[in-house]
C-alpha positions as CSV (number, residue, x, y, z in Angstrom):
1,X,-55.8,46.0,-177.4
2,X,-52.9,46.3,-179.9
3,X,-51.4,43.5,-181.5
4,X,-48.3,42.8,-179.9
5,X,-45.2,43.8,-182.3
6,X,-43.4,40.7,-184.1
7,X,-40.5,38.3,-182.5
8,X,-38.9,35.1,-183.7
9,X,-37.2,32.8,-180.7
10,X,-34.1,31.2,-181.9
11,X,-34.6,27.9,-179.6
12,X,-31.6,26.0,-178.4
13,X,-29.6,23.9,-176.3
14,X,-26.6,26.5,-174.7
15,X,-23.3,24.1,-175.0
16,X,-20.6,25.0,-171.8
17,X,-17.7,22.4,-170.9
18,X,-16.3,19.9,-173.0
19,X,-17.8,17.0,-171.2
20,X,-21.3,19.0,-171.5
21,X,-21.0,19.3,-175.5
22,X,-20.0,15.8,-175.1
23,X,-23.2,14.5,-173.1
24,X,-25.1,16.6,-175.7
25,X,-24.0,14.9,-178.6
26,X,-24.1,10.9,-176.9
27,X,-20.1,11.0,-176.8
28,X,-19.7,7.6,-174.6
29,X,-16.8,9.0,-173.0
30,X,-19.4,11.2,-171.5
31,X,-22.1,9.2,-170.9
32,X,-20.4,7.2,-168.8
33,X,-20.7,9.6,-166.5
34,X,-24.5,9.9,-167.0
35,X,-27.2,7.8,-165.7
36,X,-28.6,7.7,-169.6
37,X,-29.0,9.5,-172.2
38,X,-31.8,12.6,-172.2
39,X,-33.6,11.8,-175.3
40,X,-33.8,8.3,-174.7
41,X,-37.0,6.9,-173.2
42,X,-35.5,3.7,-171.3
43,X,-32.9,5.9,-169.1
44,X,-36.8,8.0,-167.8
45,X,-38.2,4.0,-167.4
46,X,-35.2,2.7,-165.7
47,X,-34.8,5.5,-163.3
48,X,-38.8,5.9,-162.7
49,X,-38.2,1.8,-161.9
50,X,-35.7,2.7,-159.1
51,X,-38.0,5.7,-157.6
52,X,-40.9,3.4,-157.3
53,X,-38.5,1.0,-155.0
54,X,-38.0,4.1,-152.7
55,X,-40.8,5.9,-152.9
56,X,-44.3,3.9,-151.5
57,X,-47.5,6.3,-151.1
58,X,-47.1,7.2,-147.8
59,X,-43.3,8.9,-149.3
60,X,-45.0,10.3,-152.0
61,X,-47.5,12.0,-149.6
62,X,-45.0,13.4,-147.6
63,X,-43.8,14.5,-150.6
64,X,-46.8,16.6,-151.9
65,X,-46.8,18.4,-148.9
66,X,-43.7,20.0,-149.8
67,X,-45.6,21.0,-153.1
68,X,-46.9,24.1,-154.1
69,X,-49.5,24.5,-156.6
70,X,-50.0,28.4,-157.6
71,X,-53.4,30.0,-157.7
72,X,-55.0,29.3,-161.0
73,X,-53.1,25.5,-161.2
74,X,-54.8,22.3,-161.2
75,X,-54.7,21.5,-157.8
76,X,-55.7,17.5,-159.1
77,X,-52.5,17.0,-160.6
78,X,-51.2,16.7,-157.0
79,X,-53.7,14.6,-155.5
80,X,-53.2,12.4,-158.7
81,X,-49.6,12.2,-158.3
82,X,-50.4,10.7,-154.9
83,X,-53.0,8.4,-155.9
84,X,-51.3,7.0,-158.9
85,X,-47.5,7.1,-157.7
86,X,-46.6,10.0,-159.7
87,X,-43.3,11.4,-160.4
88,X,-41.2,14.4,-160.3
89,X,-38.7,16.3,-163.2
90,X,-37.3,19.1,-161.0
91,X,-34.7,22.1,-161.6
92,X,-34.1,25.1,-159.5
93,X,-32.5,27.9,-159.3
94,X,-30.9,30.9,-156.6
95,X,-33.5,33.7,-156.5
96,X,-33.1,36.7,-158.5
97,X,-34.4,40.2,-158.5
98,X,-37.5,41.0,-160.2
99,X,-37.6,37.3,-161.4
100,X,-33.8,37.5,-162.4
101,X,-32.2,36.4,-166.0
102,X,-34.3,34.6,-168.4
103,X,-33.0,31.9,-168.1
104,X,-34.6,30.8,-164.8
105,X,-37.4,31.5,-166.9
106,X,-36.1,29.1,-169.6
107,X,-35.2,26.9,-167.0
108,X,-39.4,26.4,-165.6
109,X,-40.7,25.9,-169.1
110,X,-38.3,23.5,-170.3
111,X,-39.4,21.8,-167.2
112,X,-43.1,21.3,-167.9
113,X,-42.0,20.7,-171.7
114,X,-40.0,17.9,-170.3
115,X,-42.9,16.5,-167.9
116,X,-45.2,17.2,-170.9
117,X,-43.8,14.6,-172.7
118,X,-42.8,11.9,-170.0
119,X,-46.3,11.6,-168.8
120,X,-47.6,9.8,-171.8
121,X,-44.4,7.4,-171.9
122,X,-44.7,6.2,-168.5
123,X,-49.1,6.4,-167.9
124,X,-48.7,8.3,-164.8
125,X,-48.6,11.8,-163.4
126,X,-45.2,13.8,-163.9
127,X,-45.3,17.0,-162.0
128,X,-42.4,19.8,-163.1
129,X,-41.3,20.9,-159.9
130,X,-39.2,24.5,-159.5
131,X,-36.9,24.5,-156.7
132,X,-36.3,27.9,-155.3
133,X,-32.9,27.7,-153.9
134,X,-33.8,30.2,-150.6
135,X,-30.6,28.8,-148.6
136,X,-28.4,30.1,-151.1
137,X,-26.0,33.5,-149.4
138,X,-24.1,34.8,-152.1
139,X,-26.3,38.3,-152.1
140,X,-24.0,39.4,-154.9
141,X,-25.2,37.2,-157.3
142,X,-28.9,37.5,-156.4
143,X,-29.1,41.7,-155.8
144,X,-29.4,42.5,-159.3
145,X,-30.9,42.6,-162.9
146,X,-30.8,44.0,-166.4
147,X,-33.3,45.6,-168.9
148,X,-33.2,47.5,-172.1
149,X,-35.4,50.7,-171.7
150,X,-37.1,53.3,-172.8
151,X,-34.3,55.4,-174.0
152,X,-32.7,51.9,-175.5
153,X,-30.0,51.9,-173.1
154,X,-29.1,48.9,-170.7
155,X,-30.6,50.1,-167.2
156,X,-29.2,47.9,-164.2
157,X,-31.5,47.5,-161.0
158,X,-29.5,46.6,-157.9
159,X,-30.2,46.5,-154.4
160,X,-26.5,47.0,-153.7
161,X,-23.8,45.5,-151.4
162,X,-24.9,44.5,-148.1
163,X,-22.8,46.2,-145.4
164,X,-20.6,43.7,-143.2
165,X,-19.2,40.7,-143.5
166,X,-22.2,38.4,-142.6
167,X,-23.9,36.5,-145.4
168,X,-27.0,34.8,-144.2
169,X,-29.5,32.5,-146.4
170,X,-31.1,34.8,-148.7
171,X,-34.7,33.8,-146.9
172,X,-33.4,35.6,-144.0
173,X,-33.1,38.7,-145.6
174,X,-36.1,41.4,-145.3
175,X,-36.7,44.1,-147.7
176,X,-36.2,47.5,-146.9
177,X,-37.4,50.5,-148.1
178,X,-34.5,50.7,-150.6
179,X,-36.0,48.1,-152.6
180,X,-39.1,49.5,-153.1
181,X,-37.3,52.7,-154.7
182,X,-35.2,50.7,-157.0
183,X,-38.4,48.4,-157.7
184,X,-40.0,51.8,-158.7
185,X,-37.0,52.8,-161.1
186,X,-37.2,49.8,-162.5
187,X,-40.7,49.8,-163.6
188,X,-40.6,53.5,-164.6
189,X,-37.5,51.7,-167.4
190,X,-40.2,49.5,-168.5
191,X,-41.7,50.6,-172.1
192,X,-45.3,51.4,-171.5
193,X,-47.5,49.2,-173.6
194,X,-51.3,47.8,-173.1
195,X,-49.9,45.3,-172.1
196,X,-48.2,46.8,-169.1
197,X,-50.4,47.3,-166.5
198,X,-50.7,43.6,-164.5
199,X,-46.9,43.0,-164.8
200,X,-46.3,46.5,-162.9
201,X,-49.0,45.3,-160.7
202,X,-46.8,42.1,-160.2
203,X,-43.6,43.9,-159.3
204,X,-45.5,46.3,-157.1
205,X,-47.3,43.5,-155.2
206,X,-44.5,40.6,-155.1
207,X,-41.5,43.3,-154.0
208,X,-42.3,45.1,-150.7
209,X,-41.0,46.6,-147.7
210,X,-40.9,43.3,-145.8
211,X,-40.8,40.5,-148.4
212,X,-37.5,38.8,-148.9
213,X,-36.0,38.2,-152.6
214,X,-37.1,34.7,-152.6
215,X,-40.4,35.4,-151.9
216,X,-40.7,38.0,-154.1
217,X,-39.4,35.7,-156.8
218,X,-41.7,32.9,-156.0
219,X,-44.4,35.0,-156.2
220,X,-43.1,36.3,-159.7
221,X,-42.5,33.1,-161.1
222,X,-45.6,31.1,-160.0
223,X,-47.8,34.1,-161.5
224,X,-46.2,33.6,-165.1
225,X,-45.2,29.9,-165.2
226,X,-48.3,28.3,-162.8
227,X,-50.5,29.0,-165.8
228,X,-48.4,26.1,-167.7
229,X,-48.8,23.9,-165.0
230,X,-45.6,24.6,-163.0
231,X,-45.4,23.6,-158.9
232,X,-42.7,24.6,-156.9
233,X,-40.9,24.1,-153.7
234,X,-38.8,26.3,-151.3
235,X,-35.5,24.7,-150.1
236,X,-36.3,26.3,-147.0
237,X,-40.0,24.9,-146.3
238,X,-40.5,23.3,-143.2
239,X,-41.7,19.8,-144.7
240,X,-38.7,20.1,-147.0
241,X,-36.2,20.3,-144.0
242,X,-38.0,18.0,-141.7
243,X,-37.9,15.5,-144.8
244,X,-33.6,15.8,-145.6
245,X,-32.8,16.3,-141.4
246,X,-31.5,12.8,-141.5
247,X,-29.9,12.8,-144.9
248,X,-28.0,15.6,-143.7
249,X,-26.8,14.2,-140.7
250,X,-25.7,11.4,-142.9
251,X,-23.2,13.5,-144.5
252,X,-22.1,15.3,-141.8
253,X,-21.1,12.0,-139.9
254,X,-19.8,10.2,-143.1
255,X,-18.2,12.8,-144.7
256,X,-14.6,11.4,-144.9
257,X,-16.3,8.6,-147.0
258,X,-18.1,10.6,-149.3
259,X,-15.1,12.8,-149.9
260,X,-13.3,9.7,-151.2
261,X,-16.1,9.1,-153.3
262,X,-16.1,11.9,-155.3
263,X,-12.4,12.3,-155.3
264,X,-12.3,8.6,-157.3
265,X,-15.2,10.2,-159.7
266,X,-12.9,13.4,-160.4
267,X,-9.9,11.1,-160.7
268,X,-12.0,8.9,-163.7
269,X,-12.9,12.2,-165.3
270,X,-9.8,14.0,-165.5
271,X,-8.3,11.0,-166.6
272,X,-11.4,10.8,-169.2
273,X,-9.8,14.3,-170.4
274,X,-12.5,16.6,-168.5
275,X,-12.2,18.6,-165.9
276,X,-13.8,19.4,-162.8
277,X,-16.8,22.1,-162.7
278,X,-17.2,22.1,-158.6
279,X,-13.7,21.6,-157.0
280,X,-13.5,19.8,-154.0
281,X,-11.8,21.1,-151.3
282,X,-10.0,18.7,-148.6
283,X,-11.4,18.1,-145.7
284,X,-14.5,19.5,-146.9
285,X,-18.1,18.5,-145.5
286,X,-21.3,19.1,-148.3
287,X,-22.9,20.9,-145.9
288,X,-23.2,24.8,-144.1
289,X,-24.4,25.4,-141.4
290,X,-25.8,29.1,-140.0
291,X,-22.7,30.4,-137.8
292,X,-21.8,33.7,-136.8
293,X,-20.9,34.9,-139.9
294,X,-23.8,33.7,-141.6
295,X,-24.5,30.7,-143.5
296,X,-20.7,28.9,-143.4
297,X,-18.8,25.9,-145.1
298,X,-18.4,23.0,-142.8
299,X,-14.8,21.3,-142.7
300,X,-13.6,18.2,-140.8
301,X,-11.5,19.0,-137.7
302,X,-9.8,17.3,-135.0
303,X,-13.1,15.1,-135.0
304,X,-15.4,17.8,-135.3
305,X,-16.2,20.5,-137.4
306,X,-14.5,24.2,-137.8
307,X,-16.8,26.7,-139.8
308,X,-15.1,28.1,-142.5
309,X,-15.2,31.9,-142.3
310,X,-15.9,32.3,-138.5
311,X,-13.3,29.7,-137.1
312,X,-15.7,28.3,-134.7
313,X,-15.4,24.3,-134.0
314,X,-17.9,22.5,-133.1
315,X,-18.0,18.9,-131.9
316,X,-20.3,16.5,-134.1
317,X,-22.5,16.6,-131.6
318,X,-22.9,20.0,-130.7
319,X,-24.0,20.1,-134.6
320,X,-26.5,17.8,-134.3
321,X,-28.2,19.4,-131.0
322,X,-27.9,22.5,-133.0
323,X,-29.8,21.1,-135.6
324,X,-32.4,19.1,-133.7
325,X,-33.4,22.8,-132.3
326,X,-33.6,24.0,-135.2
327,X,-33.0,21.8,-139.1
328,X,-33.3,25.1,-140.6
329,X,-29.4,26.2,-140.0
330,X,-28.1,23.0,-141.7
331,X,-28.5,23.4,-145.8
332,X,-26.8,20.6,-148.5
333,X,-23.6,22.7,-150.6
334,X,-24.3,22.4,-154.4
335,X,-23.1,19.0,-155.1
336,X,-25.2,17.2,-152.4
337,X,-28.4,19.5,-152.9
338,X,-29.5,17.5,-155.8
339,X,-29.1,13.9,-153.5
340,X,-31.1,16.0,-150.9
341,X,-33.6,16.9,-153.3
342,X,-33.8,13.4,-155.0
343,X,-34.6,12.0,-151.6
344,X,-37.5,14.5,-150.1
345,X,-39.1,13.8,-154.0
346,X,-39.7,11.4,-156.3
347,X,-37.7,12.7,-159.3
348,X,-37.1,10.8,-162.6
349,X,-35.0,13.9,-164.1
350,X,-33.1,17.5,-163.4
351,X,-33.3,20.0,-165.8
352,X,-29.8,21.5,-165.8
353,X,-28.1,24.7,-167.3
354,X,-24.7,24.2,-168.9
355,X,-22.7,24.9,-165.5
356,X,-24.9,22.3,-163.3
357,X,-24.7,19.5,-166.6
358,X,-21.3,19.5,-166.3
359,X,-21.3,19.0,-162.5
360,X,-23.6,16.1,-162.2
361,X,-21.0,14.4,-164.0
362,X,-19.3,14.2,-160.7
363,X,-22.1,13.2,-159.1
364,X,-22.9,9.2,-159.9
365,X,-21.4,7.5,-157.6
366,X,-22.1,9.8,-155.1
367,X,-25.8,8.9,-155.0
368,X,-25.1,5.8,-155.0
369,X,-23.5,6.7,-151.6
370,X,-27.0,7.3,-150.3
371,X,-28.7,4.6,-151.9
372,X,-29.7,6.3,-154.8
373,X,-29.2,6.3,-158.8
374,X,-29.2,10.0,-160.2
375,X,-31.7,11.2,-162.1
376,X,-31.5,12.1,-166.0
377,X,-30.0,14.8,-166.9
378,X,-32.0,16.9,-169.1
379,X,-30.1,20.1,-170.3
380,X,-32.2,23.0,-170.6
381,X,-33.2,24.9,-173.7
382,X,-32.5,28.2,-174.5
383,X,-33.5,30.9,-176.7
384,X,-32.2,34.4,-178.0
385,X,-35.4,36.5,-178.7
386,X,-35.0,38.5,-182.0
387,X,-37.3,41.2,-182.0
388,X,-38.9,43.0,-185.5
389,X,-36.7,46.2,-184.9
390,X,-33.8,44.0,-184.6
391,X,-34.1,41.7,-187.3
392,X,-35.1,44.8,-189.9
393,X,-31.6,46.2,-188.9
394,X,-30.2,42.5,-189.2
395,X,-31.7,42.1,-192.7
396,X,-30.4,45.4,-193.7
397,X,-27.1,44.3,-193.6
398,X,-27.4,40.9,-194.6
399,X,-26.7,39.7,-190.9
400,X,-28.1,36.7,-188.8
401,X,-27.8,37.2,-185.1
402,X,-25.1,34.9,-184.5
403,X,-22.8,37.8,-186.6
404,X,-23.2,39.9,-183.5
405,X,-21.5,37.8,-180.9
406,X,-17.8,39.1,-181.8
407,X,-17.4,42.9,-180.6
408,X,-18.8,45.4,-182.4
409,X,-15.6,47.2,-183.6
410,X,-14.7,44.1,-185.2
411,X,-18.5,44.0,-187.1
412,X,-18.4,47.3,-188.2
413,X,-15.4,47.4,-189.5
414,X,-15.9,44.4,-191.7
415,X,-19.2,46.2,-193.1
416,X,-17.5,49.1,-193.6
417,X,-14.8,47.6,-195.4
418,X,-17.4,46.1,-197.8
419,X,-19.1,49.5,-198.1
420,X,-16.0,51.1,-199.6
421,X,-16.7,52.3,-203.1
422,X,-15.1,49.7,-205.8
423,X,-13.0,51.8,-207.5
424,X,-11.1,52.6,-204.4
425,X,-11.4,48.4,-203.9
426,X,-9.8,48.3,-207.1
427,X,-6.9,50.9,-206.8
428,X,-6.1,49.5,-203.2
429,X,-5.4,46.4,-204.9
430,X,-4.1,47.2,-207.5
431,X,-1.5,48.9,-205.9
432,X,-1.1,46.7,-203.0
433,X,-0.4,43.8,-206.1
434,X,1.8,46.7,-207.6
435,X,4.0,46.9,-203.8
436,X,4.3,43.5,-203.8
437,X,5.9,42.8,-207.3
438,X,7.7,45.5,-207.6
439,X,9.4,45.1,-204.0
440,X,9.6,41.2,-204.6
441,X,12.0,42.4,-207.9
442,X,14.2,45.0,-206.3
443,X,15.0,42.0,-203.4
444,X,16.2,39.3,-206.5
445,X,18.0,42.3,-208.0
446,X,20.0,43.7,-205.0
447,X,20.4,40.2,-203.9
448,X,22.5,39.5,-206.7
449,X,24.8,42.4,-205.8
450,X,25.6,42.1,-202.2
451,X,23.0,39.8,-200.1
452,X,23.0,42.1,-197.2
453,X,20.6,44.2,-199.0
454,X,18.1,41.8,-198.6
455,X,16.9,43.6,-195.1
456,X,16.6,46.9,-196.5
457,X,14.6,46.2,-199.5
458,X,12.6,43.8,-196.8
459,X,11.9,47.1,-194.7
460,X,11.1,48.7,-197.7
461,X,8.3,46.6,-198.6
462,X,6.7,46.4,-194.8
463,X,7.1,50.2,-194.9
464,X,5.3,50.5,-197.8
465,X,2.0,48.1,-197.2
466,X,2.1,49.8,-193.6
467,X,1.3,52.7,-195.1
468,X,-1.3,51.3,-197.8
469,X,-2.6,49.6,-194.5
470,X,-3.1,53.0,-192.7
471,X,-4.6,54.8,-196.0
472,X,-7.3,51.6,-195.8
473,X,-7.9,52.3,-192.4
474,X,-8.1,56.2,-193.1
475,X,-10.6,55.2,-195.4
476,X,-12.9,52.8,-193.1
477,X,-13.2,55.4,-190.9
478,X,-14.3,57.6,-193.3
479,X,-17.2,55.6,-194.7
480,X,-18.1,54.3,-191.0
481,X,-18.7,58.1,-190.7
482,X,-21.1,58.3,-193.9
483,X,-22.9,55.4,-192.0
484,X,-22.9,56.5,-188.5
485,X,-26.8,56.4,-188.7
486,X,-26.8,52.8,-189.9
487,X,-23.7,51.7,-187.6
488,X,-25.9,53.4,-184.9
489,X,-29.0,51.2,-185.3
490,X,-26.9,48.0,-185.6
491,X,-25.1,48.7,-182.4
492,X,-28.2,49.1,-180.7
493,X,-29.0,45.6,-182.6
494,X,-26.1,44.0,-180.8
495,X,-27.1,45.8,-177.2
496,X,-30.5,43.3,-177.8
497,X,-29.0,40.4,-178.5
498,X,-25.5,40.3,-176.8
499,X,-25.8,42.7,-173.8
500,X,-22.4,43.8,-172.1
501,X,-20.9,41.2,-174.3
502,X,-23.2,38.0,-172.8
503,X,-25.6,36.1,-174.0
504,X,-29.2,37.4,-173.8
505,X,-30.4,34.6,-171.6
506,X,-27.8,35.2,-168.8
507,X,-28.1,38.8,-168.4
508,X,-32.2,40.3,-169.6
509,X,-35.1,40.3,-167.1
510,X,-38.4,39.1,-168.8
511,X,-40.3,42.0,-167.5
512,X,-39.3,44.1,-170.7
513,X,-40.4,41.4,-173.2
514,X,-44.0,41.2,-171.2
515,X,-44.8,44.9,-171.2
516,X,-43.8,44.6,-175.2
517,X,-45.6,41.4,-176.1
518,X,-47.9,40.3,-172.7
519,X,-48.6,37.0,-172.1
520,X,-47.8,35.6,-175.8
521,X,-44.2,36.2,-175.2
522,X,-44.5,32.9,-172.3
523,X,-46.9,31.4,-175.0
524,X,-44.5,31.3,-177.8
525,X,-41.5,30.2,-175.7
526,X,-43.2,27.5,-174.5
527,X,-44.1,26.6,-177.9
528,X,-40.9,26.4,-179.4
529,X,-39.3,24.6,-176.7
530,X,-40.3,21.1,-177.9
531,X,-39.3,18.4,-176.2
532,X,-38.7,15.5,-177.5
533,X,-37.6,12.0,-176.9
534,X,-36.5,9.5,-179.1
């Protein structure tokens, strides 16, 4: 088998809102909104003690029933988790087409690495657990993905919009024949290498008519990250729903109280100079109920609740009766989901993206309202993947990857100016100096004769510099034409680093890299994501 091309993994923690940046830096003002700092061992020890106060052996046995160990994983670790009183480190993500953007993968690997670091610290099994948010209903966010195709162009794969105004949870939507056609076109866009065949087979197996987007996502993630030890759970798993239904109904009954708790924290955040990642809606219950228009947010009204999209009114007793018949119809919103997760699983830490890190800052007292301490928020690691062909172009221009974060026309213009022949640069500089000197002398001379002549003299100066700038612009254009091929290479390099003017990890699908580098790509990400505690 041929060797994989070379690549670099530039790992780091993505920043975000001011609250996130301050938390990453350990600023005391931000720390007040979290349960200890993510690299401080004592924060995890304190959280472990709190978890042990809520989870006995029976509770861990119930949790283990909802933990999926992928084929090839070590099922014995789940047994030791129960026997030895272990913990979990969790992360989660909405399902994405063909595994979604790279950051989903990065969250999973960060979780694996954090569990590896915590297990020797605590002396007990720590399972890394990925929560597949299959109850989410945002089809437009989940239905597409991107890769750089064989023609070195950005290729969009999408299942398209769903007709009508009904938005069911993703796990309710079965894929049709159009999904198979999109899958096959995606496969055709992948590089053909010695590594690609098993990943093509995985795509064909995972994405089929009659499957669901969450099911396909789970199948792909289990295959890719299961060998690292990552375990999985599904938000719609009957075990999860049965274990969390009483907590959901508690929120239904206490929503006015919990709204006040969240509002008080929001006021403290704003007083500290931080904004809110998740807006609080007056009268909002932190729950969704499946109604006539799909998964609908609940709002308090007349002693009962109103379904936001359809406007249907229900008494609390009617909601409870529906949930008794089918617990799957009631689900938490984005703020309540972490509380539910920590009630079902003995969670030490949540591995969060920048947006999640920000909204966890809103949740400390909300956890407390349900008798829990919030988990330690561990910001995920991210990466910029620099392939050998991209590094070669960067080196040619003496650039680092971050230099291409700017709009390409600005980068190309700066490079072209540097490439202007020395004699032209000297002539332009000389002329610019002469114009400045000459017009300055003219302004001084006319001012003595008539002060009102200063304006026309300044106009002459402005016109002269504008004409000179136009000459320089045309010189730059001529240099660009001379360097069209090299600049085209640089533009393609930028496509690989900042596709669609966004971070690579928020756009690209992993299968491009798997086809080019095989399992070595995942191994290199795992190696580069070095999680250390103080």
